[in-house]
C-alpha positions as CSV (number, residue, x, y, z in Angstrom):
1,M,0.0,0.0,0.0
2,K,2.8,2.4,0.9
3,R,4.6,1.6,-2.4
4,F,1.3,2.2,-4.2
5,R,0.9,5.6,-2.6
6,M,4.5,6.6,-3.5
7,S,3.9,5.6,-7.1
8,L,0.7,7.6,-7.2
9,V,2.5,10.7,-5.9
10,V,5.1,10.2,-8.6
11,V,2.5,9.8,-11.3
12,L,0.6,12.9,-10.1
13,T,3.8,15.0,-9.9
14,L,4.7,13.9,-13.4
15,A,1.2,14.8,-14.6
16,V,1.5,18.3,-13.1
17,C,4.9,18.8,-14.6
18,V,3.7,17.7,-18.0
19,G,0.7,19.9,-17.7
20,Q,2.8,22.9,-16.8
21,A,5.2,22.2,-19.7
22,V,2.2,22.0,-22.2
23,A,0.8,25.2,-20.8
24,A,4.2,26.9,-21.1
25,E,4.5,25.7,-24.7
26,D,0.9,26.9,-25.5
27,L,1.7,30.4,-24.1
28,Q,4.9,30.7,-26.0
29,A,3.1,29.6,-29.2
30,R,0.4,32.2,-28.7
31,A,3.0,34.9,-28.1
32,K,4.8,33.9,-31.3
33,A,1.5,34.3,-33.2
34,L,0.7,37.7,-31.7
35,F,4.1,39.4,-31.5
36,K,7.3,39.7,-33.5
37,P,10.9,40.4,-32.2
38,I,12.7,43.6,-33.1
39,P,15.1,42.7,-36.0
40,A,18.8,43.0,-35.3
41,K,19.2,45.5,-38.2
42,P,17.3,48.7,-38.9
43,P,14.6,48.6,-41.7
44,V,15.3,49.8,-45.2
45,L,13.5,53.1,-45.8
46,K,11.8,53.4,-49.2
47,G,13.4,56.2,-51.2
48,N,15.8,57.1,-48.5
49,P,18.9,54.8,-48.4
50,A,20.8,54.7,-45.2
51,T,24.2,55.2,-46.6
52,P,27.0,55.8,-44.0
53,A,27.3,59.4,-45.2
54,R,23.6,60.0,-44.7
55,V,23.5,58.4,-41.3
56,E,26.5,60.4,-40.2
57,L,24.9,63.7,-41.3
58,G,21.6,62.7,-39.6
59,A,23.4,62.0,-36.3
60,K,25.0,65.5,-36.4
61,L,21.7,67.2,-37.2
62,Y,19.9,65.2,-34.5
63,F,22.3,66.5,-31.9
64,D,22.7,70.0,-33.2
65,P,20.9,72.7,-31.2
66,R,21.5,75.2,-34.0
67,L,18.4,73.9,-35.8
68,S,16.5,75.8,-33.2
69,R,16.1,79.6,-33.2
70,S,17.6,79.8,-29.7
71,Q,20.4,77.4,-30.6
72,L,19.7,75.6,-27.3
73,I,17.3,72.9,-28.4
74,S,18.1,69.9,-30.5
75,C,16.1,66.8,-31.4
76,N,18.0,65.1,-28.6
77,T,16.8,67.6,-26.1
78,C,13.3,66.1,-26.1
79,H,14.2,62.6,-27.3
80,N,17.4,62.0,-25.4
81,A,19.1,58.9,-26.7
82,G,20.7,58.3,-23.3
83,L,17.3,58.3,-21.6
84,A,15.6,55.7,-23.8
85,G,14.6,58.4,-26.3
86,T,12.6,60.5,-23.8
87,D,13.2,63.6,-21.7
88,L,11.8,62.9,-18.2
89,Q,9.3,65.7,-18.5
90,V,5.6,65.7,-18.2
91,T,5.5,67.8,-21.4
92,S,8.7,69.0,-23.1
93,T,10.1,72.5,-22.5
94,G,10.6,74.5,-25.7
95,H,11.5,77.9,-26.9
96,G,11.3,80.6,-24.2
97,W,10.5,78.0,-21.5
98,Q,7.2,77.3,-23.1
99,K,5.6,73.9,-22.3
100,G,4.4,71.7,-25.1
101,P,0.9,70.3,-25.1
102,R,1.8,66.6,-25.0
103,N,4.4,64.2,-23.6
104,A,7.3,63.5,-25.9
105,P,7.1,59.8,-27.0
106,T,10.3,57.8,-27.2
107,V,12.2,57.9,-30.5
108,L,13.5,54.4,-30.0
109,N,11.8,51.9,-32.4
110,S,9.6,54.8,-33.7
111,V,10.5,53.8,-37.2
112,Y,8.1,50.8,-36.8
113,N,5.1,53.0,-35.9
114,I,2.3,53.4,-38.4
115,A,2.7,57.2,-38.2
116,Q,4.3,59.7,-35.9
117,F,3.0,62.0,-33.1
118,W,0.3,60.9,-30.7
119,D,-2.4,61.8,-33.3
120,G,-0.5,60.4,-36.3
121,R,-0.4,63.6,-38.2
122,A,3.1,62.9,-39.6
123,K,3.2,59.9,-42.0
124,D,6.9,59.1,-41.3
125,L,10.0,60.2,-39.4
126,A,11.1,62.6,-42.1
127,E,7.8,64.5,-42.0
128,Q,7.9,64.4,-38.2
129,A,11.4,65.9,-38.1
130,K,10.1,69.1,-39.8
131,G,7.4,69.7,-37.2
132,P,9.3,70.5,-34.0
133,V,11.8,72.6,-35.9
134,Q,8.9,74.9,-36.9
135,A,6.6,74.7,-33.9
136,S,6.6,77.9,-31.9
137,V,6.5,76.1,-28.6
138,E,9.4,73.8,-29.5
139,M,12.3,75.0,-31.7
140,N,10.5,78.0,-33.1
141,N,12.5,78.1,-36.3
142,T,11.7,78.5,-40.0
143,P,13.0,76.5,-43.0
144,D,14.7,79.6,-44.5
145,L,16.6,80.3,-41.2
146,V,17.5,76.7,-40.9
147,L,19.0,76.7,-44.4
148,Q,20.8,80.0,-43.8
149,T,22.3,78.5,-40.7
150,L,23.4,75.3,-42.2
151,K,24.8,76.9,-45.4
152,S,26.9,79.3,-43.3
153,M,29.0,76.3,-42.2
154,P,31.3,74.8,-44.8
155,G,31.4,71.5,-42.8
156,Y,27.6,71.0,-43.3
157,V,27.8,72.0,-47.0
158,K,30.4,69.3,-47.5
159,L,28.4,66.7,-45.5
160,F,25.2,67.3,-47.5
161,K,27.0,66.9,-50.8
162,K,28.5,63.6,-49.6
163,A,25.1,62.4,-48.2
164,F,23.1,63.4,-51.3
165,P,25.5,63.0,-54.2
166,G,24.4,64.0,-57.7
167,E,21.7,66.4,-56.5
168,K,21.7,69.9,-57.9
169,E,21.0,71.4,-54.5
170,P,21.9,68.9,-51.8
171,L,21.4,71.2,-48.8
172,T,17.6,71.5,-48.6
173,F,15.1,71.4,-45.8
174,D,13.7,68.2,-47.1
175,N,17.1,66.6,-47.2
176,M,17.7,67.8,-43.6
177,A,14.6,65.8,-42.6
178,K,15.6,62.8,-44.6
179,A,19.0,62.6,-43.0
180,I,17.5,62.8,-39.5
181,E,15.0,60.1,-40.5
182,V,17.7,57.6,-41.5
183,F,19.6,58.3,-38.3
184,E,16.5,57.9,-36.1
185,A,15.7,54.6,-38.0
186,T,19.0,53.2,-36.5
187,L,17.7,53.8,-33.0
188,I,16.2,50.4,-32.4
189,T,16.4,48.1,-29.3
190,P,16.6,44.4,-30.3
191,D,17.3,41.4,-28.0
192,A,14.9,42.2,-25.2
193,P,14.2,39.2,-22.9
194,F,10.8,39.0,-24.5
195,D,12.3,38.9,-28.0
196,R,14.5,35.9,-27.0
197,Y,11.4,34.3,-25.5
198,I,9.3,34.4,-28.6
199,K,12.4,33.3,-30.6
200,G,12.3,30.0,-28.6
201,D,14.2,30.7,-25.4
202,R,11.7,29.9,-22.7
203,K,14.2,30.7,-19.9
204,A,14.6,34.3,-21.1
205,M,11.5,35.2,-19.0
206,G,10.8,34.3,-15.4
207,V,7.7,33.1,-13.7
208,R,6.2,36.6,-13.0
209,E,7.1,37.8,-16.5
210,T,5.3,34.9,-18.2
211,A,2.3,35.2,-15.8
212,G,2.1,38.9,-16.8
213,L,2.3,37.9,-20.5
214,K,-0.6,35.5,-20.0
215,L,-2.6,38.3,-18.3
216,F,-1.6,40.8,-21.0
217,I,-3.1,38.5,-23.7
218,E,-6.2,37.3,-21.8
219,K,-7.2,40.7,-20.4
220,G,-7.2,42.1,-23.9
221,C,-4.2,44.4,-23.8
222,V,-2.8,42.7,-26.9
223,A,-5.7,44.1,-29.0
224,C,-4.0,47.5,-29.1
225,H,-0.5,46.5,-28.2
226,G,0.4,43.6,-30.4
227,G,2.8,43.0,-33.3
228,L,6.4,44.0,-33.7
229,N,6.3,47.2,-31.6
230,L,3.6,46.1,-29.1
231,G,1.6,49.1,-30.2
232,G,2.2,52.0,-32.6
233,S,0.2,50.3,-35.4
234,G,-3.3,51.7,-34.9
235,Y,-5.6,54.4,-33.4
236,Y,-7.8,53.7,-30.5
237,P,-10.1,55.7,-28.1
238,F,-8.7,56.4,-24.6
239,G,-11.5,55.7,-22.1
240,V,-13.5,53.0,-23.8
241,V,-15.4,52.1,-20.7
242,A,-14.7,55.1,-18.4
243,K,-12.8,58.3,-19.1
244,P,-9.7,58.6,-16.8
245,A,-9.3,61.6,-14.5
246,E,-9.1,64.9,-16.4
247,N,-5.4,65.4,-15.6
248,I,-4.7,62.1,-17.3
249,L,-7.1,62.7,-20.2
250,P,-7.3,66.5,-20.6
251,R,-10.8,67.1,-22.0
252,K,-9.6,70.0,-24.3
253,D,-7.2,67.7,-26.1
254,K,-9.5,65.8,-28.6
255,G,-6.7,63.7,-30.0
256,R,-7.0,62.6,-33.6
257,L,-10.2,64.6,-34.1
258,A,-8.0,67.6,-34.9
259,V,-6.3,65.7,-37.8
260,T,-9.3,63.9,-39.3
261,N,-12.1,66.3,-38.3
262,T,-14.2,63.2,-37.8
263,S,-16.3,63.0,-34.6
264,A,-15.6,59.3,-34.2
265,D,-11.9,60.3,-33.6
266,E,-12.6,62.3,-30.5
267,Y,-10.1,61.2,-27.8
268,V,-8.6,58.7,-30.2
269,F,-4.8,58.4,-30.1
270,R,-2.2,56.2,-31.7
271,A,-1.5,53.4,-29.3
272,P,2.0,53.9,-28.1
273,S,4.6,51.2,-28.5
274,L,5.3,49.4,-25.2
275,R,8.9,48.7,-26.1
276,N,11.2,49.9,-23.3
277,V,8.1,51.2,-21.5
278,A,9.6,50.4,-18.1
279,V,12.3,53.0,-18.7
280,T,10.3,55.7,-20.5
281,A,8.2,57.3,-17.7
282,P,6.1,59.4,-17.5
283,Y,3.1,57.9,-19.2
284,F,0.2,58.8,-21.5
285,H,0.0,61.8,-23.8
286,S,-0.6,63.9,-20.8
287,G,2.6,62.7,-19.1
288,V,1.2,63.0,-15.6
289,V,1.5,59.3,-14.5
290,W,5.0,58.3,-13.3
291,S,4.3,54.8,-12.0
292,L,4.1,52.0,-14.5
293,R,1.9,50.1,-12.1
294,E,-0.5,53.0,-11.9
295,A,-0.5,53.3,-15.7
296,V,-1.5,49.6,-15.9
297,D,-4.3,50.1,-13.4
298,V,-5.6,53.1,-15.3
299,M,-5.7,51.1,-18.5
300,G,-7.5,48.3,-16.8
301,S,-10.3,50.6,-15.5
302,A,-10.5,53.0,-18.5
303,Q,-10.3,50.5,-21.4
304,F,-11.8,47.3,-19.9
305,G,-13.7,48.4,-16.8
306,I,-11.8,45.9,-14.6
307,H,-10.0,46.2,-11.3
308,L,-6.6,44.4,-11.4
309,S,-5.4,42.9,-8.2
310,D,-2.0,43.9,-6.8
311,E,-0.6,40.5,-7.9
312,E,-2.1,40.9,-11.4
313,S,-0.7,44.5,-11.8
314,G,2.6,43.4,-10.5
315,D,2.8,40.5,-13.0
316,I,1.9,42.7,-15.9
317,V,4.5,45.3,-14.9
318,A,7.1,42.4,-14.7
319,F,6.2,41.4,-18.2
320,L,6.5,45.0,-19.4
321,G,10.0,45.1,-17.9
322,S,10.9,42.2,-20.3
323,L,10.4,44.6,-23.2
324,T,13.5,46.6,-22.5
325,G,15.9,45.9,-25.3
326,K,19.6,46.7,-25.9
327,Q,19.9,50.5,-25.9
328,P,21.7,52.1,-28.8
329,K,25.4,52.9,-28.1
330,L,26.2,56.3,-29.5
331,V,29.1,58.6,-29.6
332,Y,28.2,62.3,-29.3
333,P,29.2,63.7,-32.7
334,L,31.6,66.6,-33.3
335,L,29.5,69.3,-35.1
336,P,30.7,71.7,-37.8
337,A,31.9,75.0,-36.5
338,S,29.9,78.1,-36.8
339,T,31.2,81.0,-38.8
340,D,30.8,84.8,-38.9
341,A,28.0,84.3,-41.3
342,T,26.1,81.9,-39.0
343,P,22.9,83.7,-37.6
344,R,23.1,84.5,-34.0
345,P,20.7,82.8,-31.5
346,T,17.4,84.5,-30.6
347,L,16.2,83.7,-27.1
């Protein structure tokens, strides 16, 4: 009888282990069907080849504050490559200490988004690059003044000719944006633990991370945050079941409505990518939520009308932490020197 009981325990233990292994395989298979890993190499941009000369020029322009009227603000100011592509501000500080209307989304992996800005008003990174340069609350510059500034520096004239060979006029505002685009497209973060997991390495994620992944799928988060970038591929209303507090969802900011002028797009925004979300606080377009756990709870109540337990929230946060990939390693570029002909800053 004793031997029979021991055998029964062994059989039951094996059954549990087999069941757990099958469940783990099933979760991994579901994840592989719903998500894709970040590729090791940046994507090829249609009509904008990422030649070494063009990437080099784009990097210099990205870090150059002289694209702004004050000569204090660069692309990197609001999308700091050393801070996971963000700026640690609720909303970014621009020209004359003005505050922008929305939180600056990360530039990392943004090349994989369906469009740029929270409302998708820029079709690609090149179009996006032109916006902040000209926005009065950001860099407060004009295309003419930008070109006057860049053409006053022989170093930039040479770099544009090298990056855009054969063009009659290489140094243009459009080419400035195209160079920035190819550089920003290199700012990707592959090889996150989650990427290794969906490539087949089940040990890349721990118990809490996989529990969070299961909840992320079953609670419905994946509906807006799936695919390669875990978001960034569509537009969705914020506050499906219940509108969040007004500081989180400012009622005056109607979202994509201002772009499409369609009433159905009121409070609709591009779902942000959740890549590196654990290191890109604060959250939401309002930028007022600094805790990732709080952001998860807000989404549960606003989008699904559910209350997540502390354990569930913690598991989902653990999963989101597995989305942090290898950060780009950059060398701050030496910029072409100003000359006597370079316009002076206007503060």
